TORFIKE-146357 format. One record per residue (C-alpha): residue number from 1; x, z, y. Coordinates in nm, 3 decimals. Layout:
ATOM   num         u         w         v
ATOM   NUM         X         Z         Y
...
END
This chain:
ATOM   num         u         w         v
ATOM     1    15.218    15.992     6.483
ATOM     2    15.117    15.932     6.845
ATOM     3    15.244    16.141     7.133
ATOM     4    14.999    16.409     7.248
ATOM     5    15.031    16.436     7.626
ATOM     6    14.875    16.725     7.820
ATOM     7    14.816    16.761     8.195
ATOM     8    14.823    17.107     8.355
ATOM     9    14.648    17.136     8.692
ATOM    10    14.451    17.384     8.897
ATOM    11    14.340    17.510     9.231
ATOM    12    14.079    17.708     9.417
ATOM    13    13.724    17.678     9.286
ATOM    14    13.400    17.700     9.484
ATOM    15    13.276    17.962     9.238
ATOM    16    13.480    18.124     8.958
ATOM    17    13.192    18.050     8.718
ATOM    18    13.217    17.674     8.779
ATOM    19    13.478    17.400     8.751
ATOM    20    13.414    17.251     9.096
ATOM    21    13.723    17.256     9.319
ATOM    22    13.688    17.375     9.679
ATOM    23    13.929    17.107     9.809
ATOM    24    14.031    16.823     9.578
ATOM    25    14.309    16.724     9.818
ATOM    26    14.480    17.053     9.734
ATOM    27    14.467    17.043     9.354
ATOM    28    14.802    17.162     9.221
ATOM    29    14.940    16.923     8.958
ATOM    30    15.180    17.133     8.753
ATOM    31    15.287    16.843     8.532
ATOM    32    15.243    16.637     8.218
ATOM    33    15.379    16.786     7.897
ATOM    34    15.463    16.626     7.560
ATOM    35    15.289    16.889     7.347
ATOM    36    15.031    17.164     7.369
ATOM    37    15.280    17.450     7.337
ATOM    38    15.477    17.348     7.646
ATOM    39    15.154    17.278     7.837
ATOM    40    15.023    17.621     7.740
ATOM    41    15.345    17.787     7.860
ATOM    42    15.314    17.610     8.197
ATOM    43    14.944    17.698     8.222
ATOM    44    15.015    18.063     8.142
ATOM    45    15.291    18.079     8.403
ATOM    46    15.063    17.942     8.677
ATOM    47    14.772    18.162     8.568
ATOM    48    14.993    18.473     8.592
ATOM    49    15.135    18.360     8.927
ATOM    50    14.782    18.333     9.074
ATOM    51    14.624    18.630     8.896
ATOM    52    14.537    18.800     9.228
ATOM    53    14.322    18.505     9.338
ATOM    54    13.987    18.526     9.157
ATOM    55    13.890    18.178     9.281
ATOM    56    14.201    18.004     9.144
ATOM    57    14.196    17.853     8.796
ATOM    58    14.430    17.632     8.596
ATOM    59    14.332    17.392     8.319
ATOM    60    14.492    17.193     8.038
ATOM    61    14.363    16.837     7.999
ATOM    62    14.430    16.659     7.670
ATOM    63    14.547    16.319     7.798
ATOM    64    14.607    16.188     7.448
ATOM    65    14.231    16.203     7.388
ATOM    66    14.175    15.968     7.682
ATOM    67    14.416    15.703     7.558
ATOM    68    14.344    15.706     7.184
ATOM    69    14.183    15.362     7.170
ATOM    70    14.128    15.364     6.794
ATOM    71    13.917    15.678     6.805
ATOM    72    13.544    15.645     6.869
ATOM    73    13.457    15.780     7.213
ATOM    74    13.186    16.036     7.274
ATOM    75    12.919    15.995     7.544
ATOM    76    13.034    16.087     7.892
ATOM    77    12.882    16.400     8.033
ATOM    78    12.868    16.427     8.410
ATOM    79    12.960    16.767     8.554
ATOM    80    12.719    16.943     8.789
ATOM    81    12.417    16.742     8.672
END
């Protein structure tokens, strides 16, 4: 079975209803985790730490989906189009 890496990152958004970061130079990279459970724990910790900032959001990216070369890829969808 392949390793399922997850990236946890976040920062201040332009609008809490979007996923566009206000300043991409200040995106907080929490880390890369070997499984979803540890990534979720890190995400939850950062989300609780920043709960008073309505503009700040954290995300979990499934890196293993990006590097699974044997799996058929889906069409790319551009954000903010």
